[in-house]
N, C-alpha and C positions, 0 to 999 in steps of 0.2 A: 600613485592614486589607488585608494582602496575600492575595490568593486562594490557596487551598490548591492545591498542584500536582496536575494530573490524572495518572492512571496513563497512561504512554505504551506503547502496545501495538504491537508490530511484527507486521505480518501478511505471511507470506512468500510468495514466488512458488512456481512449480511444482517448484523443487529442495527445498523444504521447510526444516527446521531444520538447516542445515549448519554446520560449523565456521566457515566464512567469514561466514556470515549471523550467527552469535553473536558474532563479532569486530567486525563492523559495529555491532551492536546495543549492545554493550558501550561503544562510543565515543559514543554519544548519551545525554546526560544524562536521567535520569528513566525510561529504559525499565524497566518492571517485568514485562513478559510478552512472550513470543513465541508467537504462534498459527500453527500450520502445519496442512496437510492430512493429515498422516501420523501423528498421535498423539504427536508430540515426538520421533521418532528420525529419524535421517539415513538416507534410502533408498540413499544412495551411487550416485546416477545418474552415469554416465560421459558423458552427452552430454544437450544441451537437447532433442534428439528423443526420447530414452528417457524423460526426465522428463516431457515433454508427453504422450506416448502413455500412460505409467502413470497421470498425473493424470486424464486423459480418461476412461480405463477405470475406474479405482478410486473417483474422487471426483467431479469436475465442480465448476463454479462454484456451482450451487445448494446442493449438500451442503456445500461450503466456507463459503458464507455462513451456513448452519445452524450449522456447527461454531463460526464466529466469533461468532455471536448468542449461543450457549449460554455461551461463554467470558466475553463482556462481562457477560451477566446474572449469572454466578456472582461477579464481581469486586465487585458492589455498590458501585461508585464511578464517578465520572466518568472517561472515557477519552478520550485523543487517539490517533488511529491513524496509523501510518507503514506504508504498504502498498506492496507491489511486485507489478507485473504482475497475475496472477490474483488475488492478495491484494487489490488495488485494486478489482477487479471484485467480489469478495465483499463488500468494504466498501460499495461502491456500492449493492448490493442489500440492505443491512440496512434492515429496516423493523420490522414488529411481531415479537415482543412487547417489544422494547426501548423503554423510555420515550424520547421524543424528546430530552430534555435529558441523557440518559446519555452519548452520544457528543457531544462538544464539537466534533469536527471531524476531518478526515482529510487527509493528505498522501500522495497516490498517485503513484507513479512508473510510467510506461509501462503503465498499466492498460488495454491495448488491447481486452480483451474487454468493457469498458463500451460499446463501439460497438454491441452487441447489445441494450443496455438504455437508449439514448439518451433515449427518451420518458419514462423513469422519473426523476423528480427525486429527488436524495439528500435525506433529511430532516435533514441537518446540513451545515455548511460543508464544501466539498471544494476543495482545490487540486491539480489535476491537472498533473503535469509529463509532457508527451507527447514521444516521441523525434523526432529529426529526420525520420524516414520510417519506414514500415512496408510490408512487401511486399504485404500483402493489402488494404489501403484507404488512402484519402486522409487523411492526418493533419490537414491544415488544415481540411478539411470537417467532420471529426470534432470538432475543437477548436471550431469556430464552433458547431456543433449543441449541444454540452454546455454552453457557456458562457451559453447562453440561460436556463438554470435559476438562480433566485436563489441566491446563496450559493456559486456555482461560479466558481472562477478557474482559468484554463489559462494555462500557460506552455510554449511550445514549446521544447525543448532542441536543442542542435546536436549531441547525442550520439545513440547508437543504443540500441535497446531492450536492457536489460540492463546498461547502463553502471555500475550500482552493485553488481552481483553478480560477484564473483571467478571464478565458475564459468561465466559467460556469455561467448560470443564477443564480445559488444559491450562488455565490461568496459573502463572507463577509470579507472585508479587516481587520476590527478590530479583528474578531475572528481569522483570519489567523496570524495576528501579535501576538495574545496571544499564539497560539500553537507554533509558532516559538520561542517565549520567553521561553516556557516551555522546548522545545527541546535544547535550548542553555544552559539551567540550568543543564541539565544531562551531567555528565562527559563522555568524549569519550570512556572510558573504559566500560561503561555501555551500555546494549543493549537498543534500543529505545522502546522496548515493556515494559520497566520498568518506562517510563515516567508517571508522575502523571498529569493527565488531569481532 
C-alpha cells in the first residue's frame, strides 16, 4: 500500500507571501499551503533591511512559530514543511500542542535564527541547508552543533543566504532551479526532509 501524501506546507521568510514565493511554491509538487507571518498578504517590502525591521517589530520568531503551530493544527493532517530563513527557525521551535507525529519532517534553507535555539532538539526530522557563510556567526560551528541532535541532517551549500528568494540579494536562479528539480524528484508520499541535495 502506498502511503498517503502529506500536506506540503511552505513556511516563508521575512518577505512573506510574495508573488516570487508563490511561483516557487507552485513548482513544487504537493504544496497545499503557504504560511507567512503577515496574514497572507504581500507587504511589498523593497529591501531585505525593511523586511527584517518590520518582521522584528511586528512579529518575531516566537509569534511566527505560534502562527505556524495554529495552522498545522487546523489542517488535521500530516505535514511536511519547506521552510526558508526565519520560517525555518519557526519550524525548529514547533513543540506543543502539536502531536509529535503530525509533522513528518522539515527541509529548512538558511534558517540562521536556529542558532539561538541550538540546545532545543526538534521533535521531528529536519534537513537544514545552511549557506556558505553568514556575517554574524560561524556557519561550520553552527552546523556541527545542530547535527548532534538525532534526526537532524545538515548540508552546507556553496550559495549565500536567500539564494532561493528572487527578492533577496543572495538569489541564484540556477541553484533555485536545481533545488526545485530535486524536490520534484521526491514522491509526494515522501517527507521533504528526505530530499537528497
